Biopython code that builds the backbone (N, CA, C, O; Angstrom):
import numpy as np
from Bio.PDB.StructureBuilder import StructureBuilder

atoms = [
    (1, "MET", "N", (-4.341, -11.638, 15.528)),
    (1, "MET", "CA", (-5.103, -10.464, 15.933)),
    (1, "MET", "C", (-4.131, -9.312, 16.203)),
    (1, "MET", "O", (-3.125, -9.487, 16.890)),
    (2, "THR", "N", (-4.432, -8.170, 15.673)),
    (2, "THR", "CA", (-3.591, -6.996, 15.838)),
    (2, "THR", "C", (-3.976, -6.275, 17.121)),
    (2, "THR", "O", (-5.158, -6.066, 17.390)),
    (3, "ASN", "N", (-2.971, -5.892, 17.917)),
    (3, "ASN", "CA", (-3.312, -5.184, 19.145)),
    (3, "ASN", "C", (-3.425, -3.683, 18.879)),
    (3, "ASN", "O", (-2.996, -3.193, 17.834)),
    (4, "ARG", "N", (-4.001, -2.972, 19.824)),
    (4, "ARG", "CA", (-4.280, -1.535, 19.663)),
    (4, "ARG", "C", (-3.017, -0.731, 19.433)),
    (4, "ARG", "O", (-3.013, 0.186, 18.612)),
    (5, "ARG", "N", (-1.949, -1.053, 20.140)),
    (5, "ARG", "CA", (-0.690, -0.308, 19.998)),
    (5, "ARG", "C", (-0.143, -0.439, 18.582)),
    (5, "ARG", "O", (0.380, 0.526, 18.026)),
    (6, "ASP", "N", (-0.260, -1.631, 17.996)),
    (6, "ASP", "CA", (0.207, -1.827, 16.618)),
    (6, "ASP", "C", (-0.599, -0.964, 15.646)),
    (6, "ASP", "O", (-0.039, -0.362, 14.729)),
    (7, "VAL", "N", (-1.902, -0.908, 15.851)),
    (7, "VAL", "CA", (-2.768, -0.096, 14.998)),
    (7, "VAL", "C", (-2.405, 1.377, 15.152)),
    (7, "VAL", "O", (-2.289, 2.104, 14.165)),
    (8, "GLN", "N", (-2.227, 1.806, 16.392)),
    (8, "GLN", "CA", (-1.880, 3.201, 16.644)),
    (8, "GLN", "C", (-0.534, 3.558, 16.021)),
    (8, "GLN", "O", (-0.380, 4.637, 15.449)),
    (9, "ARG", "N", (0.429, 2.666, 16.130)),
    (9, "ARG", "CA", (1.748, 2.926, 15.546)),
    (9, "ARG", "C", (1.663, 2.977, 14.012)),
    (9, "ARG", "O", (2.309, 3.811, 13.378)),
    (10, "ARG", "N", (0.871, 2.089, 13.433)),
    (10, "ARG", "CA", (0.700, 2.085, 11.973)),
    (10, "ARG", "C", (0.071, 3.390, 11.501)),
    (10, "ARG", "O", (0.482, 3.949, 10.484)),
    (11, "LEU", "N", (-0.918, 3.872, 12.232)),
    (11, "LEU", "CA", (-1.550, 5.148, 11.879)),
    (11, "LEU", "C", (-0.553, 6.297, 11.996)),
    (11, "LEU", "O", (-0.509, 7.166, 11.125)),
    (12, "LEU", "N", (0.248, 6.312, 13.063)),
    (12, "LEU", "CA", (1.262, 7.352, 13.219)),
    (12, "LEU", "C", (2.270, 7.286, 12.079)),
    (12, "LEU", "O", (2.681, 8.320, 11.552)),
    (13, "ASP", "N", (2.670, 6.075, 11.697)),
    (13, "ASP", "CA", (3.601, 5.912, 10.574)),
    (13, "ASP", "C", (3.030, 6.510, 9.283)),
    (13, "ASP", "O", (3.767, 7.093, 8.487)),
    (14, "GLU", "N", (1.723, 6.364, 9.081)),
    (14, "GLU", "CA", (1.092, 6.941, 7.885)),
    (14, "GLU", "C", (1.188, 8.463, 7.891)),
    (14, "GLU", "O", (1.434, 9.071, 6.849)),
    (15, "PHE", "N", (0.996, 9.083, 9.053)),
    (15, "PHE", "CA", (1.133, 10.535, 9.153)),
    (15, "PHE", "C", (2.578, 10.961, 8.918)),
    (15, "PHE", "O", (2.833, 11.991, 8.294)),
    (16, "ILE", "N", (3.514, 10.173, 9.415)),
    (16, "ILE", "CA", (4.933, 10.474, 9.203)),
    (16, "ILE", "C", (5.264, 10.402, 7.713)),
    (16, "ILE", "O", (5.939, 11.279, 7.175)),
    (17, "LEU", "N", (4.782, 9.349, 7.053)),
    (17, "LEU", "CA", (5.041, 9.220, 5.614)),
    (17, "LEU", "C", (4.437, 10.382, 4.825)),
    (17, "LEU", "O", (5.065, 10.907, 3.906)),
    (18, "ASP", "N", (3.222, 10.779, 5.188)),
    (18, "ASP", "CA", (2.595, 11.916, 4.517)),
    (18, "ASP", "C", (3.413, 13.197, 4.739)),
    (18, "ASP", "O", (3.559, 14.015, 3.830)),
    (19, "ALA", "N", (3.940, 13.358, 5.953)),
    (19, "ALA", "CA", (4.759, 14.546, 6.245)),
    (19, "ALA", "C", (6.043, 14.536, 5.420)),
    (19, "ALA", "O", (6.494, 15.585, 4.959)),
    (20, "ILE", "N", (6.629, 13.362, 5.236)),
    (20, "ILE", "CA", (7.842, 13.258, 4.413)),
    (20, "ILE", "C", (7.520, 13.624, 2.968)),
    (20, "ILE", "O", (8.276, 14.353, 2.325)),
    (21, "LYS", "N", (6.400, 13.119, 2.460)),
    (21, "LYS", "CA", (6.001, 13.404, 1.074)),
    (21, "LYS", "C", (5.778, 14.890, 0.835)),
    (21, "LYS", "O", (5.930, 15.371, -0.288)),
    (22, "ASP", "N", (5.415, 15.625, 1.899)),
    (22, "ASP", "CA", (5.177, 17.063, 1.769)),
    (22, "ASP", "C", (6.476, 17.877, 1.701)),
    (22, "ASP", "O", (6.440, 19.082, 1.451)),
    (23, "GLN", "N", (7.617, 17.222, 1.920)),
    (23, "GLN", "CA", (8.907, 17.919, 1.924)),
    (23, "GLN", "C", (9.489, 17.973, 0.508)),
    (23, "GLN", "O", (9.072, 17.239, -0.388)),
    (24, "LYS", "N", (10.456, 18.856, 0.344)),
    (24, "LYS", "CA", (11.171, 18.927, -0.934)),
    (24, "LYS", "C", (11.895, 17.603, -1.154)),
    (24, "LYS", "O", (12.361, 16.993, -0.192)),
    (25, "PRO", "N", (11.997, 17.148, -2.399)),
    (25, "PRO", "CA", (12.639, 15.855, -2.684)),
    (25, "PRO", "C", (14.030, 15.718, -2.064)),
    (25, "PRO", "O", (14.384, 14.647, -1.570)),
    (26, "GLU", "N", (14.812, 16.782, -2.085)),
    (26, "GLU", "CA", (16.169, 16.687, -1.527)),
    (26, "GLU", "C", (16.159, 16.532, -0.003)),
    (26, "GLU", "O", (17.143, 16.070, 0.575)),
    (27, "ASP", "N", (15.059, 16.912, 0.649)),
    (27, "ASP", "CA", (14.951, 16.761, 2.100)),
    (27, "ASP", "C", (14.363, 15.403, 2.503)),
    (27, "ASP", "O", (14.571, 14.940, 3.625)),
    (28, "GLN", "N", (13.636, 14.776, 1.590)),
    (28, "GLN", "CA", (12.972, 13.516, 1.911)),
    (28, "GLN", "C", (13.965, 12.421, 2.317)),
    (28, "GLN", "O", (13.734, 11.708, 3.294)),
    (29, "LEU", "N", (15.049, 12.287, 1.586)),
    (29, "LEU", "CA", (16.037, 11.256, 1.914)),
    (29, "LEU", "C", (16.717, 11.540, 3.245)),
    (29, "LEU", "O", (16.973, 10.621, 4.022)),
    (30, "TYR", "N", (17.008, 12.801, 3.508)),
    (30, "TYR", "CA", (17.620, 13.198, 4.782)),
    (30, "TYR", "C", (16.698, 12.835, 5.945)),
    (30, "TYR", "O", (17.146, 12.262, 6.938)),
    (31, "ILE", "N", (15.418, 13.165, 5.824)),
    (31, "ILE", "CA", (14.440, 12.859, 6.873)),
    (31, "ILE", "C", (14.310, 11.349, 7.055)),
    (31, "ILE", "O", (14.287, 10.859, 8.184)),
    (32, "ALA", "N", (14.227, 10.619, 5.962)),
    (32, "ALA", "CA", (14.124, 9.158, 6.039)),
    (32, "ALA", "C", (15.349, 8.569, 6.733)),
    (32, "ALA", "O", (15.225, 7.628, 7.516)),
    (33, "ALA", "N", (16.530, 9.117, 6.450)),
    (33, "ALA", "CA", (17.757, 8.621, 7.086)),
    (33, "ALA", "C", (17.723, 8.884, 8.591)),
    (33, "ALA", "O", (18.142, 8.033, 9.376)),
    (34, "LEU", "N", (17.229, 10.050, 8.996)),
    (34, "LEU", "CA", (17.109, 10.335, 10.432)),
    (34, "LEU", "C", (16.145, 9.357, 11.105)),
    (34, "LEU", "O", (16.415, 8.854, 12.196)),
    (35, "LEU", "N", (15.036, 9.101, 10.450)),
    (35, "LEU", "CA", (14.051, 8.165, 11.009)),
    (35, "LEU", "C", (14.621, 6.750, 11.074)),
    (35, "LEU", "O", (14.438, 6.056, 12.075)),
    (36, "ASP", "N", (15.312, 6.313, 10.015)),
    (36, "ASP", "CA", (15.913, 4.974, 10.005)),
    (36, "ASP", "C", (16.950, 4.818, 11.104)),
    (36, "ASP", "O", (17.104, 3.743, 11.684)),
    (37, "ALA", "N", (17.665, 5.913, 11.384)),
    (37, "ALA", "CA", (18.700, 5.882, 12.415)),
    (37, "ALA", "C", (18.103, 6.103, 13.817)),
    (37, "ALA", "O", (18.831, 6.209, 14.804)),
    (38, "LYS", "N", (16.783, 6.169, 13.880)),
    (38, "LYS", "CA", (16.066, 6.392, 15.138)),
    (38, "LYS", "C", (16.491, 7.694, 15.814)),
    (38, "LYS", "O", (16.584, 7.775, 17.038)),
    (39, "ARG", "N", (16.745, 8.701, 14.996)),
    (39, "ARG", "CA", (17.124, 10.031, 15.489)),
    (39, "ARG", "C", (15.882, 10.923, 15.524)),
    (39, "ARG", "O", (15.795, 11.940, 14.836)),
    (40, "TYR", "N", (14.932, 10.501, 16.349)),
    (40, "TYR", "CA", (13.693, 11.254, 16.494)),
    (40, "TYR", "C", (13.078, 10.948, 17.851)),
    (40, "TYR", "O", (13.427, 9.962, 18.500)),
    (41, "ASP", "N", (12.170, 11.797, 18.263)),
    (41, "ASP", "CA", (11.381, 11.602, 19.482)),
    (41, "ASP", "C", (9.910, 11.642, 19.116)),
    (41, "ASP", "O", (9.503, 12.344, 18.191)),
    (42, "VAL", "N", (9.126, 10.884, 19.849)),
    (42, "VAL", "CA", (7.671, 11.010, 19.791)),
    (42, "VAL", "C", (7.281, 11.656, 21.120)),
    (42, "VAL", "O", (7.422, 11.051, 22.183)),
    (43, "ILE", "N", (6.797, 12.875, 21.043)),
    (43, "ILE", "CA", (6.504, 13.669, 22.232)),
    (43, "ILE", "C", (4.997, 13.820, 22.372)),
    (43, "ILE", "O", (4.307, 14.146, 21.406)),
    (44, "SER", "N", (4.487, 13.582, 23.584)),
    (44, "SER", "CA", (3.076, 13.889, 23.831)),
    (44, "SER", "C", (3.022, 15.288, 24.425)),
    (44, "SER", "O", (3.821, 15.650, 25.289)),
    (45, "GLU", "N", (2.062, 16.060, 23.941)),
    (45, "GLU", "CA", (1.889, 17.418, 24.452)),
    (45, "GLU", "C", (0.405, 17.714, 24.547)),
    (45, "GLU", "O", (-0.415, 17.147, 23.824)),
    (46, "PHE", "N", (0.087, 18.609, 25.452)),
    (46, "PHE", "CA", (-1.305, 18.959, 25.704)),
    (46, "PHE", "C", (-1.485, 20.464, 25.586)),
    (46, "PHE", "O", (-0.635, 21.239, 26.023)),
    (47, "ASP", "N", (-2.594, 20.865, 24.993)),
    (47, "ASP", "CA", (-2.974, 22.262, 25.026)),
    (47, "ASP", "C", (-3.560, 22.532, 26.410)),
    (47, "ASP", "O", (-4.019, 21.612, 27.088)),
    (48, "LEU", "N", (-3.540, 23.782, 26.818)),
    (48, "LEU", "CA", (-4.095, 24.154, 28.112)),
    (48, "LEU", "C", (-5.527, 24.654, 27.945)),
    (48, "LEU", "O", (-5.878, 25.261, 26.934)),
    (49, "ASP", "N", (-6.344, 24.383, 28.962)),
    (49, "ASP", "CA", (-7.715, 24.885, 28.929)),
    (49, "ASP", "C", (-7.742, 26.344, 29.390)),
    (49, "ASP", "O", (-6.691, 26.934, 29.641)),
    (50, "GLU", "N", (-8.934, 26.922, 29.501)),
    (50, "GLU", "CA", (-9.060, 28.338, 29.867)),
    (50, "GLU", "C", (-8.547, 28.634, 31.271)),
    (50, "GLU", "O", (-8.267, 29.790, 31.588)),
    (51, "ASP", "N", (-8.417, 27.613, 32.120)),
    (51, "ASP", "CA", (-7.869, 27.792, 33.471)),
    (51, "ASP", "C", (-6.369, 27.535, 33.525)),
    (51, "ASP", "O", (-5.766, 27.565, 34.598)),
    (52, "GLY", "N", (-5.771, 27.282, 32.366)),
    (52, "GLY", "CA", (-4.332, 27.042, 32.320)),
    (52, "GLY", "C", (-3.932, 25.627, 32.704)),
    (52, "GLY", "O", (-2.764, 25.358, 32.984)),
    (53, "GLN", "N", (-4.906, 24.726, 32.716)),
    (53, "GLN", "CA", (-4.642, 23.332, 33.062)),
    (53, "GLN", "C", (-4.566, 22.487, 31.791)),
    (53, "GLN", "O", (-5.251, 22.782, 30.812)),
    (54, "PRO", "N", (-3.736, 21.439, 31.799)),
    (54, "PRO", "CA", (-3.668, 20.562, 30.617)),
    (54, "PRO", "C", (-5.023, 19.926, 30.342)),
    (54, "PRO", "O", (-5.678, 19.423, 31.255)),
    (55, "ASP", "N", (-5.431, 19.949, 29.109)),
    (55, "ASP", "CA", (-6.712, 19.406, 28.681)),
    (55, "ASP", "C", (-6.483, 18.032, 28.054)),
    (55, "ASP", "O", (-5.846, 17.938, 27.005)),
    (56, "PRO", "N", (-6.999, 16.950, 28.686)),
    (56, "PRO", "CA", (-6.761, 15.607, 28.128)),
    (56, "PRO", "C", (-7.352, 15.418, 26.738)),
    (56, "PRO", "O", (-6.948, 14.510, 26.012)),
    (57, "HIS", "N", (-8.303, 16.263, 26.362)),
    (57, "HIS", "CA", (-8.896, 16.166, 25.035)),
    (57, "HIS", "C", (-8.108, 16.969, 24.002)),
    (57, "HIS", "O", (-8.494, 17.052, 22.836)),
    (58, "ALA", "N", (-7.016, 17.552, 24.443)),
    (58, "ALA", "CA", (-6.147, 18.313, 23.545)),
    (58, "ALA", "C", (-4.759, 17.672, 23.524)),
    (58, "ALA", "O", (-3.738, 18.361, 23.550)),
    (59, "LEU", "N", (-4.746, 16.339, 23.477)),
    (59, "LEU", "CA", (-3.505, 15.578, 23.399)),
    (59, "LEU", "C", (-3.037, 15.514, 21.953)),
    (59, "LEU", "O", (-3.794, 15.155, 21.051)),
    (60, "TRP", "N", (-1.787, 15.868, 21.754)),
    (60, "TRP", "CA", (-1.156, 15.804, 20.438)),
    (60, "TRP", "C", (0.114, 14.990, 20.566)),
    (60, "TRP", "O", (0.762, 14.991, 21.613)),
    (61, "TYR", "N", (0.465, 14.296, 19.500)),
    (61, "TYR", "CA", (1.760, 13.619, 19.416)),
    (61, "TYR", "C", (2.572, 14.345, 18.351)),
    (61, "TYR", "O", (2.118, 14.546, 17.225)),
    (62, "ARG", "N", (3.776, 14.732, 18.736)),
    (62, "ARG", "CA", (4.662, 15.473, 17.839)),
    (62, "ARG", "C", (5.911, 14.639, 17.597)),
    (62, "ARG", "O", (6.484, 14.073, 18.527)),
    (63, "ILE", "N", (6.323, 14.569, 16.344)),
    (63, "ILE", "CA", (7.559, 13.888, 15.965)),
    (63, "ILE", "C", (8.626, 14.951, 15.765)),
    (63, "ILE", "O", (8.494, 15.820, 14.903)),
    (64, "ASN", "N", (9.679, 14.878, 16.562)),
    (64, "ASN", "CA", (10.823, 15.783, 16.434)),
    (64, "ASN", "C", (12.004, 15.009, 15.882)),
    (64, "ASN", "O", (12.318, 13.919, 16.360)),
    (65, "LEU", "N", (12.652, 15.565, 14.887)),
    (65, "LEU", "CA", (13.847, 14.965, 14.299)),
    (65, "LEU", "C", (15.084, 15.556, 14.967)),
    (65, "LEU", "O", (15.140, 16.763, 15.203)),
    (66, "HIS", "N", (16.081, 14.718, 15.274)),
    (66, "HIS", "CA", (17.345, 15.162, 15.858)),
    (66, "HIS", "C", (18.313, 15.437, 14.718)),
    (66, "HIS", "O", (18.692, 14.524, 13.985)),
    (67, "GLN", "N", (18.704, 16.670, 14.571)),
    (67, "GLN", "CA", (19.634, 17.022, 13.503)),
    (67, "GLN", "C", (21.080, 16.867, 13.982)),
    (67, "GLN", "O", (21.343, 16.764, 15.180)),
    (68, "ALA", "N", (21.996, 16.852, 13.038)),
    (68, "ALA", "CA", (23.411, 16.629, 13.333)),
    (68, "ALA", "C", (23.968, 17.673, 14.295)),
    (68, "ALA", "O", (24.862, 17.364, 15.083)),
    (69, "ASP", "N", (23.460, 18.898, 14.246)),
    (69, "ASP", "CA", (23.975, 19.963, 15.114)),
    (69, "ASP", "C", (23.392, 19.910, 16.526)),
    (69, "ASP", "O", (23.682, 20.776, 17.352)),
    (70, "GLY", "N", (22.567, 18.892, 16.805)),
    (70, "GLY", "CA", (21.980, 18.730, 18.127)),
    (70, "GLY", "C", (20.606, 19.367, 18.278)),
    (70, "GLY", "O", (19.918, 19.139, 19.273)),
    (71, "SER", "N", (20.211, 20.154, 17.305)),
    (71, "SER", "CA", (18.896, 20.771, 17.384)),
    (71, "SER", "C", (17.812, 19.761, 17.012)),
    (71, "SER", "O", (18.080, 18.707, 16.434)),
    (72, "ARG", "N", (16.601, 20.117, 17.360)),
    (72, "ARG", "CA", (15.454, 19.276, 17.022)),
    (72, "ARG", "C", (14.479, 20.113, 16.203)),
    (72, "ARG", "O", (14.268, 21.297, 16.463)),
    (73, "VAL", "N", (13.899, 19.465, 15.216)),
    (73, "VAL", "CA", (12.929, 20.152, 14.367)),
    (73, "VAL", "C", (11.683, 19.275, 14.265)),
    (73, "VAL", "O", (11.778, 18.057, 14.116)),
    (74, "GLY", "N", (10.515, 19.912, 14.347)),
    (74, "GLY", "CA", (9.263, 19.174, 14.269)),
    (74, "GLY", "C", (8.961, 18.716, 12.853)),
    (74, "GLY", "O", (9.128, 19.467, 11.892)),
    (75, "LEU", "N", (8.519, 17.485, 12.739)),
    (75, "LEU", "CA", (8.136, 16.936, 11.436)),
    (75, "LEU", "C", (6.626, 16.953, 11.271)),
    (75, "LEU", "O", (6.112, 17.398, 10.244)),
    (76, "VAL", "N", (5.913, 16.467, 12.284)),
    (76, "VAL", "CA", (4.458, 16.365, 12.188)),
    (76, "VAL", "C", (3.873, 16.376, 13.598)),
    (76, "VAL", "O", (4.508, 15.950, 14.562)),
    (77, "ARG", "N", (2.638, 16.880, 13.685)),
    (77, "ARG", "CA", (1.890, 16.911, 14.949)),
    (77, "ARG", "C", (0.520, 16.328, 14.655)),
    (77, "ARG", "O", (-0.163, 16.779, 13.736)),
    (78, "VAL", "N", (0.106, 15.314, 15.442)),
    (78, "VAL", "CA", (-1.128, 14.584, 15.158)),
    (78, "VAL", "C", (-1.996, 14.529, 16.425)),
    (78, "VAL", "O", (-1.511, 14.189, 17.504)),
    (79, "HIS", "N", (-3.276, 14.865, 16.279)),
    (79, "HIS", "CA", (-4.211, 14.777, 17.396)),
    (79, "HIS", "C", (-4.500, 13.308, 17.705)),
    (79, "HIS", "O", (-4.584, 12.475, 16.803)),
    (80, "TYR", "N", (-4.650, 13.009, 18.983)),
    (80, "TYR", "CA", (-4.820, 11.615, 19.412)),
    (80, "TYR", "C", (-6.003, 10.916, 18.765)),
    (80, "TYR", "O", (-5.952, 9.705, 18.550)),
    (81, "THR", "N", (-7.058, 11.639, 18.451)),
    (81, "THR", "CA", (-8.232, 11.002, 17.856)),
    (81, "THR", "C", (-7.939, 10.455, 16.465)),
    (81, "THR", "O", (-8.636, 9.559, 15.989)),
    (82, "ARG", "N", (-6.906, 10.993, 15.810)),
    (82, "ARG", "CA", (-6.527, 10.512, 14.473)),
    (82, "ARG", "C", (-5.707, 9.226, 14.560)),
    (82, "ARG", "O", (-5.401, 8.606, 13.541)),
    (83, "LEU", "N", (-5.353, 8.830, 15.788)),
    (83, "LEU", "CA", (-4.514, 7.643, 15.991)),
    (83, "LEU", "C", (-5.267, 6.524, 16.704)),
    (83, "LEU", "O", (-4.648, 5.602, 17.235)),
    (84, "ALA", "N", (-6.583, 6.596, 16.719)),
    (84, "ALA", "CA", (-7.424, 5.574, 17.350)),
    (84, "ALA", "C", (-7.128, 5.422, 18.839)),
    (84, "ALA", "O", (-7.241, 4.330, 19.395)),
    (85, "ILE", "N", (-6.749, 6.527, 19.477)),
    (85, "ILE", "CA", (-6.512, 6.535, 20.922)),
    (85, "ILE", "C", (-7.813, 6.988, 21.578)),
    (85, "ILE", "O", (-8.420, 7.975, 21.163)),
    (86, "THR", "N", (-8.229, 6.260, 22.597)),
    (86, "THR", "CA", (-9.486, 6.570, 23.274)),
    (86, "THR", "C", (-9.302, 7.744, 24.232)),
    (86, "THR", "O", (-8.180, 8.118, 24.572)),
    (87, "ASP", "N", (-10.428, 8.315, 24.660)),
    (87, "ASP", "CA", (-10.379, 9.386, 25.657)),
    (87, "ASP", "C", (-9.743, 8.893, 26.944)),
    (87, "ASP", "O", (-8.985, 9.619, 27.586)),
    (88, "GLU", "N", (-10.052, 7.650, 27.323)),
    (88, "GLU", "CA", (-9.459, 7.071, 28.543)),
    (88, "GLU", "C", (-7.936, 6.957, 28.407)),
    (88, "GLU", "O", (-7.202, 7.271, 29.344)),
    (89, "GLU", "N", (-7.471, 6.514, 27.257)),
    (89, "GLU", "CA", (-6.028, 6.424, 27.023)),
    (89, "GLU", "C", (-5.381, 7.805, 27.035)),
    (89, "GLU", "O", (-4.247, 7.952, 27.493)),
    (90, "ALA", "N", (-6.090, 8.821, 26.535)),
    (90, "ALA", "CA", (-5.574, 10.188, 26.551)),
    (90, "ALA", "C", (-5.432, 10.690, 27.985)),
    (90, "ALA", "O", (-4.462, 11.374, 28.312)),
    (91, "GLU", "N", (-6.386, 10.357, 28.833)),
    (91, "GLU", "CA", (-6.302, 10.759, 30.232)),
    (91, "GLU", "C", (-5.136, 10.066, 30.931)),
    (91, "GLU", "O", (-4.448, 10.681, 31.747)),
    (92, "ILE", "N", (-4.912, 8.803, 30.620)),
    (92, "ILE", "CA", (-3.768, 8.078, 31.194)),
    (92, "ILE", "C", (-2.463, 8.700, 30.713)),
    (92, "ILE", "O", (-1.516, 8.841, 31.487)),
    (93, "GLU", "N", (-2.414, 9.074, 29.431)),
    (93, "GLU", "CA", (-1.224, 9.729, 28.883)),
    (93, "GLU", "C", (-0.971, 11.060, 29.580)),
    (93, "GLU", "O", (0.177, 11.418, 29.840)),
    (94, "LEU", "N", (-2.038, 11.794, 29.882)),
    (94, "LEU", "CA", (-1.893, 13.061, 30.590)),
    (94, "LEU", "C", (-1.253, 12.831, 31.960)),
    (94, "LEU", "O", (-0.313, 13.533, 32.331)),
    (95, "LEU", "N", (-1.755, 11.856, 32.704)),
    (95, "LEU", "CA", (-1.194, 11.569, 34.026)),
    (95, "LEU", "C", (0.271, 11.158, 33.925)),
    (95, "LEU", "O", (1.093, 11.575, 34.741)),
    (96, "ALA", "N", (0.597, 10.343, 32.930)),
    (96, "ALA", "CA", (1.986, 9.906, 32.748)),
    (96, "ALA", "C", (2.884, 11.085, 32.375)),
    (96, "ALA", "O", (4.006, 11.194, 32.870)),
    (97, "THR", "N", (2.395, 11.958, 31.510)),
    (97, "THR", "CA", (3.174, 13.124, 31.095)),
    (97, "THR", "C", (3.402, 14.056, 32.279)),
    (97, "THR", "O", (4.512, 14.552, 32.471)),
    (98, "LEU", "N", (2.374, 14.295, 33.064)),
    (98, "LEU", "CA", (2.519, 15.146, 34.243)),
    (98, "LEU", "C", (3.511, 14.519, 35.229)),
    (98, "LEU", "O", (4.341, 15.219, 35.808)),
    (99, "ALA", "N", (3.420, 13.213, 35.414)),
    (99, "ALA", "CA", (4.341, 12.529, 36.333)),
    (99, "ALA", "C", (5.787, 12.649, 35.869)),
    (99, "ALA", "O", (6.689, 12.771, 36.697)),
    (100, "GLN", "N", (6.025, 12.618, 34.556)),
    (100, "GLN", "CA", (7.385, 12.781, 34.031)),
    (100, "GLN", "C", (7.960, 14.134, 34.421)),
    (100, "GLN", "O", (9.174, 14.295, 34.536)),
    (101, "HIS", "N", (7.075, 15.103, 34.623)),
    (101, "HIS", "CA", (7.511, 16.447, 35.000)),
    (101, "HIS", "C", (7.384, 16.682, 36.504)),
    (101, "HIS", "O", (7.539, 17.806, 36.981)),
    (102, "GLY", "N", (7.098, 15.604, 37.247)),
    (102, "GLY", "CA", (7.004, 15.706, 38.700)),
    (102, "GLY", "C", (5.725, 16.333, 39.201)),
    (102, "GLY", "O", (5.640, 16.719, 40.368)),
    (103, "ILE", "N", (4.735, 16.443, 38.348)),
    (103, "ILE", "CA", (3.457, 17.045, 38.731)),
    (103, "ILE", "C", (2.495, 15.926, 39.120)),
    (103, "ILE", "O", (2.301, 14.968, 38.371)),
    (104, "GLY", "N", (1.901, 16.061, 40.293)),
    (104, "GLY", "CA", (0.948, 15.057, 40.748)),
    (104, "GLY", "C", (1.579, 13.934, 41.540)),
    (104, "GLY", "O", (0.898, 12.991, 41.945)),
    (105, "ILE", "N", (2.880, 14.031, 41.762)),
    (105, "ILE", "CA", (3.579, 13.034, 42.577)),
    (105, "ILE", "C", (3.830, 13.671, 43.939)),
    (105, "ILE", "O", (4.381, 14.769, 44.011)),
    (106, "PRO", "N", (3.433, 12.997, 45.027)),
    (106, "PRO", "CA", (3.636, 13.600, 46.347)),
    (106, "PRO", "C", (5.123, 13.786, 46.648)),
    (106, "PRO", "O", (5.962, 12.998, 46.212)),
    (107, "ASP", "N", (5.432, 14.847, 47.403)),
    (107, "ASP", "CA", (6.814, 15.091, 47.808)),
    (107, "ASP", "C", (7.330, 13.959, 48.676)),
    (107, "ASP", "O", (8.501, 13.587, 48.601)),
    (108, "ASP", "N", (6.454, 13.422, 49.492)),
    (108, "ASP", "CA", (6.816, 12.319, 50.388)),
    (108, "ASP", "C", (6.222, 11.044, 49.792)),
    (108, "ASP", "O", (5.014, 10.819, 49.877)),
    (109, "LEU", "N", (7.068, 10.214, 49.191)),
    (109, "LEU", "CA", (6.575, 9.018, 48.512)),
    (109, "LEU", "C", (5.947, 8.004, 49.457)),
    (109, "LEU", "O", (5.298, 7.063, 49.002)),
    (110, "SER", "N", (6.130, 8.179, 50.775)),
    (110, "SER", "CA", (5.488, 7.272, 51.740)),
    (110, "SER", "C", (3.984, 7.457, 51.718)),
    (110, "SER", "O", (3.244, 6.620, 52.236)),
    (111, "GLU", "N", (3.518, 8.570, 51.108)),
    (111, "GLU", "CA", (2.075, 8.805, 50.975)),
    (111, "GLU", "C", (1.425, 7.885, 49.957)),
    (111, "GLU", "O", (0.204, 7.725, 49.954)),
    (112, "LEU", "N", (2.234, 7.274, 49.088)),
    (112, "LEU", "CA", (1.679, 6.395, 48.068)),
    (112, "LEU", "C", (1.182, 5.112, 48.722)),
    (112, "LEU", "O", (1.865, 4.529, 49.565)),
    (113, "ASP", "N", (0.017, 4.688, 48.336)),
    (113, "ASP", "CA", (-0.584, 3.472, 48.865)),
    (113, "ASP", "C", (0.042, 2.267, 48.188)),
    (113, "ASP", "O", (0.220, 2.289, 46.971)),
    (114, "GLU", "N", (0.379, 1.234, 48.911)),
    (114, "GLU", "CA", (1.005, 0.047, 48.349)),
    (114, "GLU", "C", (0.000, -0.895, 47.724)),
    (114, "GLU", "O", (0.402, -1.907, 47.149)),
    (115, "SER", "N", (-1.266, -0.617, 47.807)),
    (115, "SER", "CA", (-2.277, -1.528, 47.268)),
    (115, "SER", "C", (-2.375, -1.484, 45.784)),
    (115, "SER", "O", (-3.186, -2.201, 45.198)),
]
sb = StructureBuilder()
sb.init_structure("model")
sb.init_model(0)
sb.init_chain("A")
sb.init_seg("    ")
for serial, (resi, resn, name, xyz) in enumerate(atoms, 1):
    if name == "N":
        sb.init_residue(resn, " ", resi, " ")
    sb.init_atom(name, np.array(xyz, "f"), 0.0, 1.0, " ", f" {name:<3s}", serial, name[0])
structure = sb.get_structure()
C-alpha cells in the first residue's frame, strides 16, 4: 500500500520533470545534475489574504535550485491541491511554516501545555 507522502512526492516529481522538459536542451542536463546532487530546496509559501494574513488555501510549493555561485533560482511552483494535499494538511503546513519563522510561538515557552 502506498502512503500519502509517497503519492505527494511522486506528483511533485512529475511537476519537476515537466519543468525540466520546458527548459532549453542545454539547460536540462545542468538542472538534472543539480537535482541529482540534491542542490535544491522545497519551499512552502503562502499568499496573503486581504487582511495581510497567510491564507492556508493559498499554499504553494516552490522548488529552488542552488547554483554554483550560491544563488538560488526557482524551477517550478505548484499549488497544494495539485499534489493531493488536503485542506487540513495545508493548515498544518501553515502552522509549521509560521513556527519556523517564530510566529505563533509564545515568548515564554513555559506557557506551552505539556499535555
